[in-house]
C-alpha positions as CSV (number, residue, x, y, z in Angstrom):
1,X,163.7,199.1,156.5
2,X,160.2,197.4,157.9
3,X,160.9,193.7,157.6
4,X,158.8,191.9,155.2
5,X,156.0,189.4,156.9
6,X,157.0,185.4,157.5
7,X,154.7,183.4,155.6
8,X,153.6,180.2,157.8
9,X,154.2,177.0,155.2
10,X,151.3,174.7,155.3
11,X,152.4,171.0,156.8
12,X,153.4,168.7,154.6
13,X,150.4,165.8,153.9
14,X,152.2,162.5,152.0
15,X,149.6,161.3,149.3
16,X,147.7,158.5,149.8
17,X,149.2,155.4,149.3
18,X,148.4,153.5,146.3
19,X,147.1,150.1,146.2
20,X,148.0,148.0,144.2
21,X,146.2,147.0,141.4
22,X,147.3,145.3,139.1
23,X,144.9,144.1,136.3
24,X,146.1,141.5,133.0
25,X,143.6,142.2,129.9
26,X,143.4,138.8,128.2
27,X,141.9,140.6,125.6
28,X,140.6,138.1,122.8
29,X,141.8,134.3,124.0
30,X,140.9,132.8,120.8
31,X,143.4,135.3,118.6
32,X,146.5,134.0,119.2
33,X,145.7,130.0,118.6
34,X,143.9,131.0,115.4
35,X,147.1,133.0,114.7
36,X,149.7,130.3,115.2
37,X,147.3,127.9,113.7
38,X,147.2,129.6,110.5
39,X,151.3,130.0,110.7
40,X,151.6,126.4,110.7
41,X,148.6,125.2,108.3
42,X,150.6,127.6,105.9
43,X,153.6,126.6,106.1
44,X,152.5,123.0,106.2
45,X,151.0,123.6,103.1
46,X,153.5,124.9,101.7
47,X,156.2,122.0,102.7
48,X,153.7,118.9,101.8
49,X,153.8,120.5,98.5
50,X,157.2,120.8,98.0
51,X,157.6,117.4,99.8
52,X,155.3,115.2,97.1
53,X,156.5,117.7,93.9
54,X,153.1,119.2,93.4
55,X,150.9,115.9,94.0
56,X,149.3,117.2,97.3
57,X,147.4,119.0,98.8
58,X,145.8,120.0,95.5
59,X,147.2,118.3,92.2
60,X,144.8,120.8,90.0
61,X,146.0,123.9,91.5
62,X,149.5,123.5,90.8
63,X,152.6,126.0,91.9
64,X,148.9,128.3,92.9
65,X,149.4,126.0,96.3
66,X,152.4,128.0,97.2
67,X,149.8,131.2,97.0
68,X,147.5,129.6,99.7
69,X,149.6,128.5,101.9
70,X,151.6,132.4,102.5
71,X,147.4,133.2,101.9
72,X,147.3,131.5,105.1
73,X,149.9,132.7,106.9
74,X,148.5,136.2,105.9
75,X,146.0,136.1,107.2
76,X,148.0,134.6,110.1
77,X,149.6,138.2,110.6
78,X,145.6,139.7,109.9
79,X,144.6,137.6,112.8
80,X,147.6,138.7,114.8
81,X,146.9,142.1,114.3
82,X,144.3,141.8,117.0
83,X,146.3,140.3,120.1
84,X,146.8,142.1,123.0
């Protein structure tokens, strides 16, 4: 029976070294401070409303001050979706 040919293997060439290019994209730098500011304003609004037994921040709004405070907090969550 005839012998099969021996195939010559190609020499191994290692892949080129990868350079460490680390890019940190900052995204939008205003997002985190605005998000935290909205959270804190909303929290402060609700705390001031409860501590002053409804006299502040706006007495005429009554319990709607709670809705305004939670509105600021909700706006903070909406802004947080832009954070990268």
